C-alpha positions as CSV (number, residue, x, y, z in Angstrom):
1,M,-0.1,0.1,0.1
2,S,1.4,3.3,-0.9
3,A,1.9,6.2,1.7
4,P,-0.6,9.1,1.7
5,S,0.7,11.8,-0.4
6,G,1.1,14.1,2.7
7,E,3.8,11.5,4.0
8,R,5.0,11.1,0.6
9,G,5.6,14.7,0.3
10,R,7.4,15.4,3.2
11,A,10.4,13.6,4.6
12,Q,10.7,13.0,8.2
13,V,13.8,14.9,10.2
14,G,13.6,12.7,13.2
15,P,15.9,9.9,11.9
16,Y,18.6,12.6,11.2
17,G,19.0,13.5,14.9
18,L,21.4,10.5,15.7
19,W,23.6,11.6,12.7
20,Q,23.6,15.4,14.0
21,L,24.3,14.1,17.3
22,R,27.2,12.0,16.3
23,D,28.4,15.2,14.2
24,Y,28.2,17.1,17.6
25,V,30.3,14.7,19.8
26,M,32.7,14.0,17.4
27,D,33.3,17.5,15.6
28,R,32.3,19.9,18.1
29,G,31.5,18.3,21.6
30,L,34.9,16.7,21.9
31,P,36.9,20.0,20.9
32,T,35.0,21.6,23.7
33,A,35.6,19.5,26.2
34,I,39.7,19.2,25.4
35,V,39.7,23.0,25.1
36,A,37.5,23.6,28.4
37,G,39.4,21.1,30.3
38,L,42.9,22.1,29.3
39,F,41.9,25.7,30.3
40,G,40.5,24.8,33.5
41,Y,43.7,22.6,33.9
42,L,46.3,25.4,33.4
43,N,44.3,27.5,35.9
44,V,43.6,24.8,38.6
45,G,46.4,22.4,38.3
46,P,49.6,25.1,39.4
47,S,47.5,25.9,42.4
48,L,45.7,23.1,43.4
49,P,48.8,21.5,45.7
50,R,48.8,25.6,47.4
51,L,45.4,25.1,47.9
52,R,45.1,21.7,49.5
53,A,48.2,22.7,51.9
54,S,46.3,25.6,52.7
55,V,43.3,24.0,53.3
56,A,45.4,21.4,55.4
57,N,47.1,24.1,57.5
58,I,44.1,26.6,58.3
59,S,45.2,29.0,61.0
60,P,43.5,28.9,64.5
61,E,42.2,32.3,63.9
62,Q,40.3,31.4,60.9
63,I,38.8,28.3,62.6
64,A,37.6,30.4,65.4
65,R,36.5,33.2,62.7
66,W,34.4,31.0,60.7
67,G,33.2,28.8,63.9
68,G,35.1,25.5,63.1
69,A,37.4,23.5,60.9
70,A,34.7,22.4,58.5
71,Q,33.3,25.9,58.0
72,A,36.7,27.6,57.7
73,E,37.6,24.9,54.8
74,A,34.5,25.6,52.9
75,A,34.8,29.4,53.2
76,L,38.5,29.0,51.6
77,M,37.1,26.7,48.7
78,S,34.2,29.0,48.1
79,D,36.6,32.0,47.8
80,Y,38.8,29.8,45.5
81,N,35.8,28.8,43.4
82,A,34.7,32.4,43.2
83,I,37.8,33.6,41.4
84,F,38.0,30.4,39.2
85,L,34.4,30.4,38.0
86,G,34.7,34.0,37.5
87,S,37.3,33.6,34.9
88,F,36.2,30.4,33.5
89,L,32.4,30.4,32.8
90,G,32.5,33.3,30.4
91,V,35.2,31.3,28.3
92,V,33.7,27.9,28.3
93,V,30.2,29.4,27.3
94,F,31.5,31.4,24.5
95,L,33.7,28.8,23.4
96,G,31.3,26.0,23.5
97,A,28.6,28.1,21.5
98,L,31.1,28.9,18.8
99,F,32.2,25.4,18.3
100,A,28.6,24.3,18.5
101,M,27.2,26.7,15.9
102,N,30.1,27.3,13.8
103,G,29.2,26.5,10.1
104,I,26.1,24.6,11.3
105,V,24.3,26.0,8.0
106,A,27.1,27.9,6.3
107,N,29.2,24.7,6.1
108,D,26.7,22.6,4.1
109,R,25.9,25.5,1.8
110,K,29.8,26.4,1.3
111,L,30.7,22.6,0.5
112,G,27.6,21.9,-1.4
113,Y,26.3,19.3,1.1
114,Y,22.8,20.6,0.9
115,R,22.4,19.1,-2.5
116,F,22.4,15.6,-0.9
117,L,20.8,16.6,2.3
118,F,17.7,18.1,0.6
119,A,17.4,15.8,-2.5
120,K,14.6,14.4,-0.4
121,P,11.4,16.8,0.5
122,L,13.2,17.8,3.6
123,S,12.3,21.0,5.2
124,P,15.7,23.0,6.0
125,V,13.9,24.8,8.7
126,R,13.1,21.7,10.6
127,Y,16.6,20.2,9.8
128,Y,18.7,22.9,11.1
129,G,16.1,23.9,14.1
130,Q,16.6,20.2,15.3
131,A,20.3,20.5,15.0
132,F,20.3,23.6,17.0
133,F,18.7,21.8,19.8
134,I,20.7,18.9,19.6
135,H,23.7,20.9,19.7
136,W,22.4,22.6,22.6
137,V,21.8,19.6,24.8
138,G,25.1,18.3,23.8
139,Y,26.5,21.3,24.9
140,L,25.0,21.1,28.2
141,A,25.9,17.3,28.6
142,V,29.6,18.3,28.0
143,V,29.9,21.2,30.3
144,S,28.0,19.3,33.2
145,A,30.3,16.5,32.9
146,L,33.4,18.9,33.3
147,A,31.7,20.3,36.1
148,A,31.1,17.2,37.8
149,V,34.8,16.3,37.1
150,Y,35.9,19.6,38.8
151,G,33.6,18.8,41.8
152,V,35.5,15.2,42.5
153,V,38.8,16.8,41.8
154,V,38.5,19.9,43.7
155,W,35.0,21.3,45.3
156,P,31.5,20.8,43.8
157,M,30.6,23.5,41.6
158,L,27.6,21.9,39.6
159,S,24.3,23.6,40.6
160,L,20.8,24.5,39.2
161,P,22.0,28.5,38.9
162,L,25.1,27.3,37.1
163,V,23.0,25.1,34.6
164,Y,20.6,28.1,34.0
165,V,23.2,30.4,33.3
166,L,25.3,28.0,31.1
167,A,21.9,27.2,29.1
168,L,20.5,30.7,28.8
169,M,23.8,32.3,27.8
170,F,24.6,29.4,25.3
171,L,21.1,30.4,23.6
172,L,22.3,34.1,23.5
173,Y,25.6,33.1,21.8
174,G,24.1,30.3,20.0
175,G,21.3,32.2,18.7
176,I,23.3,35.0,17.3
177,A,25.7,32.4,15.2
178,F,22.7,30.5,14.0
179,A,21.3,33.5,12.4
180,L,24.9,34.5,10.9
181,S,25.4,30.9,9.7
182,A,21.8,30.9,8.2
183,A,22.5,34.3,6.4
184,A,26.1,34.6,6.0
185,R,29.3,32.7,5.2
186,W,31.7,33.8,7.8
187,D,29.5,33.0,10.8
188,W,32.4,32.4,13.4
189,L,34.2,35.5,12.3
190,S,31.1,37.6,12.5
191,L,30.1,36.1,15.9
192,V,33.3,37.3,17.3
193,T,33.1,40.7,15.8
194,I,29.5,41.2,17.2
195,T,30.5,40.1,20.4
196,V,33.5,42.7,20.6
197,L,31.6,45.3,19.2
198,A,28.5,44.9,21.7
199,T,30.8,44.9,24.6
200,Y,32.6,48.0,23.6
201,V,29.5,50.0,22.5
202,W,27.8,49.4,25.7
203,G,30.7,50.1,27.8
204,R,31.2,53.0,26.0
205,Y,28.0,54.7,25.3
206,G,25.7,52.7,27.8
207,A,25.3,55.7,30.0
208,S,24.4,58.1,27.4
209,T,21.4,60.2,27.4
210,S,21.5,60.8,23.8
211,P,18.4,59.7,21.5
212,M,20.6,57.9,19.6
213,A,21.8,55.9,22.4
214,K,18.6,53.6,21.8
215,L,20.3,52.0,19.0
216,L,22.1,50.2,21.4
217,Y,19.5,47.9,22.2
218,L,20.1,46.3,18.5
219,L,23.0,44.6,20.4
220,P,23.1,42.6,23.7
221,P,24.7,44.4,26.6
222,L,27.7,41.9,26.7
223,H,29.5,44.1,29.0
224,R,27.2,42.9,31.9
225,T,27.8,39.2,31.5
226,A,30.3,39.3,34.1
227,E,27.5,39.9,36.4
228,L,25.8,36.6,35.8
229,Y,28.9,34.7,36.0
230,G,30.0,36.6,39.4
231,A,26.7,35.6,40.8
232,V,26.9,31.9,40.1
233,A,30.5,32.0,41.4
234,R,29.7,33.8,44.6
235,G,26.4,31.6,45.0
236,V,24.1,34.9,45.2
237,P,20.6,35.2,43.4
238,L,20.8,35.6,39.8
239,D,19.6,38.8,37.9
240,W,16.7,37.1,36.1
241,P,15.7,40.1,34.2
242,L,19.3,40.4,32.8
243,L,19.7,36.9,32.1
244,L,16.2,36.4,30.4
245,W,16.9,39.7,28.3
246,F,20.2,37.5,27.1
247,A,18.0,34.5,26.4
248,G,15.1,36.3,24.7
249,Y,17.6,38.2,22.6
250,G,19.4,34.5,21.6
251,A,16.0,33.4,20.8
252,A,14.8,36.2,18.6
253,C,18.0,35.7,16.5
254,L,17.2,31.9,16.2
255,A,13.6,32.5,14.9
256,I,15.3,35.2,12.6
257,G,17.9,32.4,11.4
258,L,14.4,29.9,10.8
259,V,13.0,32.7,8.8
260,V,15.9,33.2,6.8
261,L,16.3,29.4,6.0
262,R,12.3,29.5,5.1
263,Y,12.8,32.2,2.2
264,R,16.4,32.1,1.6
265,R,17.5,29.8,-1.1
266,L,20.7,27.6,0.2
267,A,22.3,27.6,-3.3
268,I,23.3,31.4,-2.7
269,V,26.7,31.5,-1.4
């Protein structure tokens, strides 16, 4: 019995999911784990022996000030983690999104793979939208595993606020990169350029009262990302309006990328 015309006219995107996941793990997730792990090791490794020596030799004054040896050790490790996470989170979020989204659409267009991918009546919007979410989940799995390893070797750091920040800040950078990859060829360079430009202009003109300053809202206020990473590092409440502002900007960029894929021919380079 032949399939109904509706099923015959549209290929299912789900079976491509395992291939997209394999692509992320081998070509993007593994480099993310290697680079993030190396960065963490270079920052933690040299100081870890000194840190453990400090914990083992907590002074009586510190013990008395914190109300016990366990409390003094926790305070010392908390201070260390705050310093490490403050510098580490921004790097791992940006690089993770850059690796995950680099060429996600543009490579298929540039190398001509779209001719094979869409030889069947497969929707580019559904295909690349699925790829985005698979890469997003893969990224969260990689960084969560790295956080768990850090928790075993040094001190627990995996928490819900950390996952929220990692997930929603990835949506920001990933959404921007996805839109650029759907519309342009040099998506990774464009993402770096936009990140540097947004950080500079917001830091330079963010306090301006000029009507032209409203144009700044075309770019996300990336000069404030350190506030979110610092809140996670110190264990204080997140600035949810700011985090959701970033996430909303990334979601809007993702939607723009999907619209571009809906109406732009992939054959155009």
